[in-house]
VONU-290683 format. One record per residue (C-alpha): x, y, z. Coordinates in steps of 0.001 Angstrom, whole numbers, plus 524288, in hexadecimal, padded with zeros to 5 digits. Layout:
N
XYZ
...
//
This chain:
238
7DD967FA037CC8B
7DACD7F6CF7D9ED
7DC1F7EACA7DED7
7D02D7E2E47E365
7D4257E3917F1F1
7C9927E75A7FBEF
7C5F07F5587FDDF
7CA137F34980B85
7D3A67E98280F1E
7DF627EE0A815F9
7D8327EC6E822D8
7E5B67E85282BA5
7F06C7EFE4830C7
7FD2C7EA2E828C0
80A117ECC382F59
814057EE0182474
81CD37E24882A77
810667D9AA82790
810077DE4581A4C
81E967DDAD8164D
81E807CF3E81E9E
8116D7CBB7811BA
81B1C7D12C807EC
825F07C8DD80D2B
81C4F7BC8480C1E
818DD7BF2B7FF29
8264C7C15E7FA6A
82C957B4238008F
833C27BA8E80B76
82B6E7B70C8175F
821BD7AD7681ADB
8112F7ADF481F80
8169B7AB7782D7F
81D5F7B70B82D0F
8120E7C07782B3A
809BB7B691834FB
812F87BA0B83ED4
812797C8B983E06
804327C92483DDD
802F27BE8D8486A
80AFC7C95F8519D
803CB7D49D84D44
7F5A67D0A084B49
7EC8C7CC3C857BB
7E3E17C1128517C
7E2697BA2D84439
7D8177C22383E57
7E0FA7CDB383F25
7EAF97C579837E0
7E3F87C16482F46
7DDBE7CED182D28
7EB2A7D36082AD7
7F0F47C82682163
7E68B7CB678189E
7EAE17D8A88179C
7F9397D404814BC
7F3577C91580C33
7EE807D2CB8024E
7FAC07DB83803C9
804607D1D980190
801B87C2B280373
7F64F7C0FD7FAA6
7F31D7CD2B7F50E
7E76D7CEF77EBDB
7E7127C8037DF87
7E82F7D3927D609
7F2A67D8407DE35
7FC0F7CABF7DF2F
803407CF4F7D375
805B37DDC17D7C6
809037D8057E67E
813827CE557E06E
81ABA7DA147D92D
81BD27DFB57E7E6
820F97D3277ECC6
829C87D3627E378
82E607DFEA7E4F3
830797DD0E7F483
836F17D2537F08D
841227D6807E5D1
844537E5E87EA67
849FF7E5217F918
844437F13E80056
837E77F0FA7F829
82DD97F97280354
824CB7EE8F808E7
81D9F7FA6780BAA
81A2F7FEFF7FE36
8189C7F09C7F9CC
80E2F7EF0D8057A
806A17FD2B8020F
806AC7F8BE7F3CB
7FED77ED567F724
7F7EC7F31C8011F
7F2227FE5C7F5E3
7F0137F3BE7EB87
7E9DC7EA827F330
7E0F57F35F7FD36
7DB3C8002A7F7DA
7D7CA80377806CD
7E48D8035180883
7E79080A9C7FCF8
7DD0E814C97FF46
7E2BE8169580E10
7F0E4819A680680
7EAA6822787FD0E
7E47982A8180873
7EF43829FA8123A
7F94582DD980709
7F04483928802A8
7EDC38406E80F81
7FAE883E23813D6
801208448A80592
803E2852FF80943
80583852B5819C8
80B76845ED81B64
7FFC1840CA824E4
7F0A98422182726
7E77083AD483111
7E3C182DE38324C
7D53E835AC832AB
7D6F1839BC8258C
7D93B82C5C81F1F
7CEC1825C7824A5
7C50982F938214B
7C8E682DB181212
7C8FA820AD8123B
7BB9B820A281A55
7B61C8281180EE8
7B96681E00804FA
7B76E8116880C92
7AD6E8154D815E2
7AC268193F825B7
7AE6B80D5182AE9
7B6D78083D834D4
7BC4B7FDDC82B61
7C1C3808E282372
7C86380FA282EDC
7CE568053583400
7D3BB8001B82743
7D90E80BC98246B
7E03580CBF831CF
7E6037FF2382E56
7EBC6804F282109
7F0E0810BF82775
7F74D8082C83210
7FD2E7FFBA82768
8027A80B6681E46
807A880EA682BC5
8105E8033382DF4
813618035B82062
81AA780EE482164
812A68173681AA2
80CB9820D68250E
80D78823DF835BC
800B5824B583E8A
8036682F1A848E7
7F96F8333B85148
7F5318258C8551B
7F0628241784614
7EA9582FE3843C3
7F489834C783B02
7FA218313182F86
807A08344882C3F
80CC28307581D33
81B7082B98820C0
8264C82ED78169F
822FF8268A808C9
82ABA81A1C80837
835AC81D217FD7D
833B98113C7F175
836E2818AD7E634
83C4380F8E7DB79
83AD9804877E1D2
833397F7767DCFE
8274C7FA837E56A
824CF8074C7DF70
81CAA8025E7D00E
8174B7F8057D854
8111B801867E3F9
80C9E80B4C7D8CA
805947FF2A7D3CA
800167FCC37E133
7FB7C80B547E21A
7F65680A0D7D2F8
7ECFB7FD9A7D73F
7E985804767E247
7E3DC811FC7DBB1
7DF5E809887CDB0
7E352815A37C530
7EF9581ADC7BF78
7F857823D87C6DF
800DF830A57C302
8102482AAF7C41B
813A1838517CA91
8096C838477D3F4
80D76829BA7D82F
8178482C6D7E398
80D678366F7EB2E
8036782D5A7E9B5
7FAAD82A877F75F
7F81C81D2D7F3CB
8079981A057F78D
80B8C8263E7FFC0
8154381DD88075A
81DCA81CD67FBE3
826EE824CF7F4C3
8277481FBF7E502
831AC827F17E189
83306830EA7D5E7
837468276D7CA1C
82894821C57CB4A
8251A8209B7BBD7
8344481A337B972
8315B80FA17C53B
824C080DE77C083
8273580BB37B369
82E497FE7B7B4CE
8216D7F77B7BBA5
8196E7EFEF7B32E
80D577F1BF7BAF3
80C3E800447B87F
80978806C37AD41
80EA7815AC7AC00
807D781E1F7A0C6
8064182D8C79EF4
7F727831787A0E9
7F1F783D5979993
7F7708473F7A2A2
803E68424079FDF
8062983D807AD61
80C808313B7AE68
804BB826957B51C
80588818467B997
7FB6C80D277BAB5
7FAF17FF357BB3B
7FFB17F81B7AEDF
7F54F7EF187A6ED
//
């Protein structure tokens, strides 16, 4: 199922450091003042800070009601498993919360799947086909791309005109894998074939590993079954 988040809402550049600080606050390891200091140092005025805080609130500090329990489990993983990827956790919250962010991720993942790169113009063209030819669509697509670069997913050479996929971050066999797969399912709103999950364009920055069936089988939030074509698939439980 898709969460009841706004169609377009991810309208700010979010540095990974800001998201990591918000996650630390949510986990009890930092204070709101720490985030305020970061935003004060990087934003020119109160309006800009407020808009950035709105996105950070939805990501970690004050998630949507239907994502609170999901978010809580992400925080528990961060708190209990040293070395858990903040980028993977924040990516999961972003695709579960913001359909717009997820759509950009899918397009970038698909366009870069063969040769490892694409142009920004290709991404903008496909987003315009979905959300309409308007300045807001272009600007917010740029915010998502800039954020994905900060989170270690892509590089943007040639003054941002080109998008180059970076080597995937290896998170296989970690506690975040089933949680990230759940985020993917929340975005797409349908079951997915387990054999194709590691190459799914929505989560292109991460390597889930080859033991997915075993890793996913331990999650109480996921349901695994075999479809009519004998493919093993996964869906949200309940």
